[in-house]
C-alpha positions as CSV (number, residue, x, y, z in Angstrom):
1,M,2.7,-2.1,33.1
2,L,4.6,-4.8,34.9
3,V,7.8,-3.8,36.8
4,L,10.7,-5.8,35.5
5,R,13.6,-6.5,37.9
6,A,16.9,-7.7,36.7
7,A,17.4,-9.8,39.9
8,A,14.3,-11.8,39.2
9,L,13.6,-11.8,35.5
10,S,10.3,-13.3,34.3
11,C,9.1,-13.5,30.8
12,R,5.5,-12.6,30.0
13,A,3.7,-14.2,27.2
14,L,3.5,-13.3,23.6
15,T,0.4,-12.1,21.8
16,A,-1.7,-13.3,19.0
17,L,-0.7,-14.0,15.5
18,R,-2.4,-15.7,12.6
19,C,-0.5,-17.7,10.0
20,L,-1.9,-16.8,6.7
21,S,-0.7,-17.2,3.1
22,C,1.4,-14.1,3.6
23,G,3.3,-15.5,6.5
24,Y,2.9,-14.3,10.1
25,T,0.2,-11.7,9.8
26,A,-1.0,-9.5,12.6
27,C,-4.6,-9.9,13.4
28,R,-6.5,-9.0,16.6
29,S,-6.8,-12.2,18.6
30,T,-10.1,-13.9,18.8
31,A,-8.9,-15.8,21.9
32,T,-10.0,-14.8,25.3
33,Y,-7.4,-14.4,28.0
34,I,-6.5,-12.5,31.2
35,Q,-2.9,-11.4,31.7
36,G,-1.5,-13.7,34.4
37,Q,-4.2,-16.3,34.2
38,S,-3.6,-19.6,35.9
39,P,-5.1,-22.5,33.8
40,E,-3.6,-25.0,36.1
41,P,-1.9,-24.9,39.5
42,R,1.4,-23.0,39.7
43,I,1.2,-22.0,36.0
44,R,0.8,-18.4,34.8
45,E,0.2,-17.2,31.2
46,Y,1.0,-13.8,29.7
47,F,0.4,-12.3,26.3
48,Y,2.7,-10.0,24.2
49,Y,2.8,-8.3,20.8
50,I,5.9,-7.2,18.8
51,D,5.5,-4.5,16.1
52,H,7.4,-4.2,12.8
53,Q,9.9,-1.9,14.5
54,G,11.0,-4.6,16.9
55,Q,9.2,-3.1,19.9
56,L,7.7,-5.5,22.5
57,F,4.5,-4.7,24.3
58,L,2.0,-6.4,26.6
59,D,-0.7,-7.4,24.1
60,D,-3.5,-5.5,25.8
61,T,-1.5,-2.2,26.1
62,K,-3.9,0.3,24.5
63,V,-1.3,2.8,23.3
64,K,1.7,1.1,21.8
65,N,4.7,3.4,21.3
66,F,8.3,3.8,22.5
67,V,7.1,5.0,25.9
68,T,5.0,1.8,26.6
69,C,7.3,-0.8,25.0
70,F,9.7,-3.0,27.0
71,K,13.2,-1.5,27.1
72,D,15.1,-3.5,29.7
73,K,17.9,-5.2,27.8
74,E,18.4,-8.1,30.2
75,F,14.7,-8.9,30.1
76,L,14.6,-8.7,26.3
77,V,17.5,-11.1,26.0
78,F,15.9,-13.5,28.5
79,F,12.6,-13.3,26.7
80,F,13.8,-13.7,23.0
81,S,16.5,-16.3,23.7
82,R,13.7,-18.6,24.8
83,L,11.4,-17.9,21.9
84,R,10.1,-20.9,20.0
85,L,7.2,-21.9,17.8
86,N,4.1,-22.6,19.9
87,R,3.5,-26.3,20.1
88,S,1.9,-26.2,23.5
89,S,-1.6,-27.0,22.2
90,R,-2.8,-23.7,23.8
91,Y,-3.5,-20.6,21.6
92,E,-1.5,-22.1,18.8
93,E,-3.6,-20.5,16.1
94,D,-3.7,-17.0,17.6
95,F,-0.2,-17.1,19.3
96,P,2.2,-18.9,17.0
97,F,5.3,-18.2,19.2
98,L,6.0,-19.1,22.8
99,S,8.7,-18.1,25.3
100,L,8.8,-20.5,28.3
101,C,10.2,-19.0,31.5
102,G,10.0,-21.4,34.4
103,R,6.3,-21.8,35.2
104,E,5.3,-18.9,32.9
105,R,4.0,-19.5,29.4
106,N,4.6,-16.4,27.3
107,F,2.7,-16.2,24.1
108,L,3.5,-13.8,21.2
109,R,1.8,-12.4,18.1
110,C,3.6,-10.1,15.8
111,D,3.0,-7.5,13.1
112,D,5.2,-9.3,10.6
113,R,7.9,-11.6,12.1
114,P,8.8,-12.2,15.7
115,I,12.5,-11.4,15.0
116,V,13.1,-7.8,13.9
117,F,16.6,-6.7,13.1
118,T,17.2,-3.1,14.3
119,H,21.0,-2.4,14.2
120,L,24.1,-3.3,12.3
121,L,27.0,-3.8,14.8
122,H,30.7,-4.6,14.9
123,S,31.7,-7.0,17.6
124,P,35.3,-7.5,18.9
125,A,34.2,-10.8,20.5
126,G,30.6,-11.7,19.7
127,P,28.3,-14.5,21.0
128,Q,28.1,-18.0,19.6
129,G,31.7,-18.1,18.5
130,I,31.6,-14.9,16.4
131,I,35.1,-13.9,15.3
132,A,36.6,-10.5,16.1
133,D,35.3,-7.5,14.1
134,Q,32.6,-9.5,12.4
135,E,29.5,-7.6,11.5
136,L,26.3,-8.5,13.4
137,L,22.7,-7.8,12.9
138,S,21.1,-7.1,16.3
139,Y,17.4,-7.7,17.0
140,C,14.6,-6.8,19.4
141,G,16.6,-4.5,21.7
142,G,19.2,-7.0,22.8
143,A,22.3,-5.4,21.2
144,E,25.1,-7.9,20.7
145,K,23.5,-10.4,23.0
146,L,20.6,-10.9,20.5
147,S,22.4,-11.0,17.2
148,V,23.3,-13.1,14.2
149,P,26.3,-12.8,11.8
150,F,25.4,-10.3,9.0
151,R,25.2,-12.1,5.6
152,P,24.8,-9.4,2.9
153,E,24.2,-11.9,0.1
154,A,21.3,-13.5,2.1
155,L,19.3,-10.2,2.2
156,Y,15.9,-10.7,0.6
157,M,13.7,-7.9,-0.7
158,H,10.1,-9.2,-1.0
159,P,9.0,-8.6,-4.6
160,I,5.5,-7.5,-3.6
161,S,5.8,-5.7,-0.2
162,G,9.3,-4.4,-0.7
163,R,10.1,-5.3,2.8
164,L,13.6,-6.5,3.6
165,Y,14.4,-9.8,5.4
166,H,17.5,-11.6,6.7
167,P,18.0,-15.2,8.0
168,C,17.6,-15.9,11.7
169,A,17.5,-19.1,13.8
170,E,15.2,-21.8,12.6
171,H,13.4,-22.1,16.0
172,S,12.3,-18.5,15.6
173,G,10.9,-19.0,12.1
174,G,14.1,-18.9,10.0
175,V,13.6,-15.4,8.7
176,G,13.6,-12.0,10.4
177,L,12.3,-8.6,9.3
178,V,14.8,-5.7,8.9
179,R,13.4,-2.6,10.5
180,S,12.4,0.2,8.1
181,A,15.1,2.7,9.1
182,L,17.9,0.1,8.7
183,A,16.3,-1.3,5.5
184,I,16.4,2.2,4.0
185,E,20.1,2.5,4.8
186,L,20.9,-0.9,3.3
187,S,18.8,-0.4,0.2
188,T,21.3,2.1,-1.2
189,F,23.7,-0.8,-1.7
190,F,21.4,-2.9,-3.9
191,V,22.4,-3.3,-7.5
192,Y,19.7,-3.7,-10.2
193,P,19.9,-5.1,-13.7
194,A,20.6,-2.3,-16.3
195,D,17.2,-2.9,-17.9
196,Q,15.3,-2.8,-14.6
197,S,14.2,0.1,-12.4
198,Q,14.7,0.1,-8.7
199,S,11.1,-0.9,-8.3
200,G,12.1,-4.4,-9.4
201,Q,14.1,-7.1,-7.8
202,P,17.8,-6.4,-7.0
203,K,20.3,-9.0,-8.2
204,H,23.4,-7.9,-6.3
205,F,24.5,-6.2,-3.1
206,L,27.6,-4.0,-3.1
207,W,29.2,-4.2,0.3
208,R,32.7,-3.3,1.5
209,G,33.9,-3.0,-2.1
210,K,32.6,-6.4,-3.1
211,K,29.7,-7.1,-5.4
212,R,27.8,-10.0,-4.0
213,T,25.2,-12.0,-5.8
214,L,22.0,-12.2,-3.8
215,T,21.0,-15.8,-3.1
216,N,17.3,-15.2,-2.5
217,E,17.4,-18.3,-0.3
218,L,14.6,-16.9,2.0
219,S,12.1,-16.9,-0.8
220,R,11.3,-20.5,0.1
221,L,10.0,-19.4,3.4
222,F,7.3,-17.3,1.9
223,F,4.2,-18.7,0.2
224,P,4.1,-18.1,-3.5
225,A,1.0,-15.8,-3.3
226,E,2.3,-13.8,-0.4
227,G,1.7,-10.2,-0.5
228,G,3.7,-9.2,2.5
229,R,2.7,-6.5,5.0
230,G,3.0,-3.6,2.6
231,Q,0.6,-1.3,4.3
232,H,3.5,0.1,6.4
233,G,5.5,1.2,3.4
234,D,7.8,-0.4,0.9
235,L,10.6,-0.8,3.3
236,G,9.0,-1.9,6.4
């Protein structure tokens, strides 16, 4: 495991993803690489993987769990704030996302989506002009420094996988996965049509005493035949 130092942060690359009909689907990479390889002078390449709980690992870590994931907040903020779609002409098929950090190319693959929302926060003075006491969804271990305003009406429960999603920045794919533990908490506020069971699609979200009609605006970012990543359970 690389030792990360706050005084000299350096991103490491993101691991392999394949873009299939169900969105960004985790597959074992068919690409050949060596962590820290130098394909040209003064350039280094590293490879990472993010799971459906929002934990970041070096791609070739054999045992991926809370012990082996990256937990340094400053590093995670540095890494994910630079995350973009991979348009580098290198590893694009296997590594759809890229975080450029100086002369380091950091490639990422993910279990579902590269942005995974993990906590609902209140911020007295949040980033990006967020007003006082606004609710935030925090992602990938960055607390309020990696967050977006919470939009309850924009939550989208996938009709096949049952996984829950929320909008994120367009450069990160436009849609983030809600971690299972948080998704289960939020699911209690969904309102279903009277003639429909909770196995169907919710129509409203009851939040802070207000019944909000779900926009389902994220449905456009999924292919019609998508099946989601349902093998991890109905809610992530």
